[in-house]
N, C-alpha and C positions, 0 to 999 in steps of 0.2 A: 649416359642414354644406357634406358633398362633396355635390353634384347631378348627374349624369350621366345625362345625355337619348339615347334611340337612337329610331328610326322601322323597326320588324320585322315582318315578315311581307309576305305579296301584298296588303295593304292598310295597310300605312304605319303601322302604332298605334304611341305614345311608351311608350315603358319609361322607369321611371325607378329609376335606382340613388341613394337617399340612404343616408349614410356619417356616423359619427360620427369624425370623427377623435381623439378621447381613445383609444375605447374601440376601434374600426375595428370596430365591429357596424353592421349596414345592413339596410334594409330594398329592396324591391323592387315596384315599382309596375307593373299590371295586364304585366305578362312574355308575351305574344302568342304570341313564336314567336323559334328564333334561339337557343337554349338553352346552343350555344356562344360566343357573344358574349357572352351577360348572364356567363357563366363566367368568361370573358378579360378580361371589364373588374375583373368580383370582385378577380380575380389580382391585375390593375394596381394599384387601390388596394388590396391585402392587405385588402381589406373579409370580411368573417364574415358571413355571411346571418341574420337569424332570424325575420323575417317575409317569407311575400309576401303581399300585400294588391293586391285586386284592386276597382279603383272600381264593375265591375257586371261580369255575368255572361256577355256577350257571346265570342266565339269569339277574335276578333280582340285581343282584350283577355286571355284566360287561358288559351292553348292551349300556354303551354310548361308551366304550373303540376307537371302530373305527374313530366315528367324534373328539375323544378328541385327538387322536394320528394322526390325520389330520389336529387341527387347533395347537397341540400345537407340534409337532412332541416327544414328550418323550417316553420314553422305558415304555411297559406292560410289567408286571413283574407275576408269577404265579409259585405257584409248579409244579413240573413236572410231580404230580400225576395227576393233575386237566387241565395241558395244553391243552390233544386233544378237550378238550370241549368247548373251544372256537372255532372250529368251527360246533359247534352245536349247537349255540343259537337259530336260528334263526327256526331250529326243536322245542328243548324245551319248546321254549316260545308257538308257537304253539298250541302246544299241551296244556296248559291253557287260552285260545284263544287269546293271544297277538302276537305280533310283534316289530320283534325285529333285528337290522342286526348282522352275523355272525361277530367277533370280529379276528381281523390279528391277527398274528401267534407271540406267547411272542418272545420278544428281550433277557429277562434272563431266567432262570427257577431256581427257589427255591430249595435247601436240610434246616432241620434243622439244626439250627447253625448259617445260614447266618446273613449277615447284609448289612441296606440297608441306604446309609449316600444320606442327604441333608444339605448342609448347613454345619453349627455348631453341625449339630443333627443325632443320630445311633440310628436306629428301629431295634432289635434281631429276626429273625424267630424262631418261635416257632410254630413245623409240632405239628399240632393236631387233626390226622381224626379221622374221624367217623362220622360227615355226609356228608363229601365224601372224596374223599381218601386222593385227597392232601388240606386239610383245611390246613388253618394258622393262628396263632395271629401272633402278632404285640406290643416288648413292648422297650417301650423306658421310658428314665430319662432325666429331665430337670430341670434345675432353675430359680424360677420367684419370684423374691420380697425375695432374699435371700433365697427360701425355694427351696428345693430338691422335685420336683415332679417327680410321678414314674404311668406310664397307662398303657393300653396293651387292644389293636382293637382285639375285637376278631370274629370277622364275626358272621358265624353264629354257632360258638363252643358250644360256652355261654349268656343264656341271661338272665334280672333281674327275678328271680323266676322260670328260666325254661331252657332247654336246646334246639340246633338245632334237626328239624327232622332226622330220620335215616331212614326212609320207604323210600326214594329215591333210584335210583342206586346208587350203591358203598358207599350207608352208613351203617352203624352196633354201635348198641348201647353200646355194652359192649365194642367197641375200643373208640364210643364217652367221656364216665363214665371215661374210662382210661387213656385218653386223659385229660379229664380236670382235675382229682386230681394230675396227677403228673408233668402235665407242667404248665397249671393255679394255682394251688390249691400248690402248688411249691412257690410264689409267695409269695411277702407282704401282710400281709391283707389290710395294706393302698390302695394299690393298684387301682384306679382308672379304671373302666371294662366300655369302649365303644362299644356294641354292632351291630349284624348288622341291629337289627331291635326294636323298641321300646327303653326304654329308659336307664339310665345308671346305675349302680351300683359298687359294691366294689369287690376285692376280700374275702376281713374278711366275709362280708355281705350272698355272694351263699355261702363259705365253712359251716356258722354255720348254713341257712335256707333252699338253696337253697332242694327242698322237692325230687328234682332227682337224684342228685346229691352232696347233702351233706353231711358234716362230723360231725356236731355237733358240 
């Protein structure tokens, strides 16, 4: 699996491009801003986008939905509980003194346990509310150089040494901690974690050391 990571926009949200080496199909996870940079990266890897996946509905993670859909025609996918947020992006961005365009409505609404396929790869949806009601994580496995790799893209659910904020509308601290412990910490310790902000980590590290949700 091709994995490209870039921090975009004024809040530096991580955007991920995942590509299939065989079919050159790709998905974009959380295109928050900078459509040109995303398109340049896709072109460099000769990838064709089939899905635009939003881990949640905050503007810093979905701000480029509209422009990317116009260029690529890819489906916009989000959990059903966060789908209404896509029509409110300009208002929420303005509250931060920023500007962005509202997203087109979702083409597909997700539920826990759904799968998303691109090329030969499959991502499994883990519904992890708490940061937002419809926050999701995306779990995948693939083989690289004969070794099995396990990854999870967690949006703003979990960070290296921290967790997502729960003081925004729809957030709930207890719900978020439960989501992390029951959904993410149920994964193998070696699973690599790709958060929506800052650096990457592993499930094992966060399970042992995260001061908010670690289990010792």
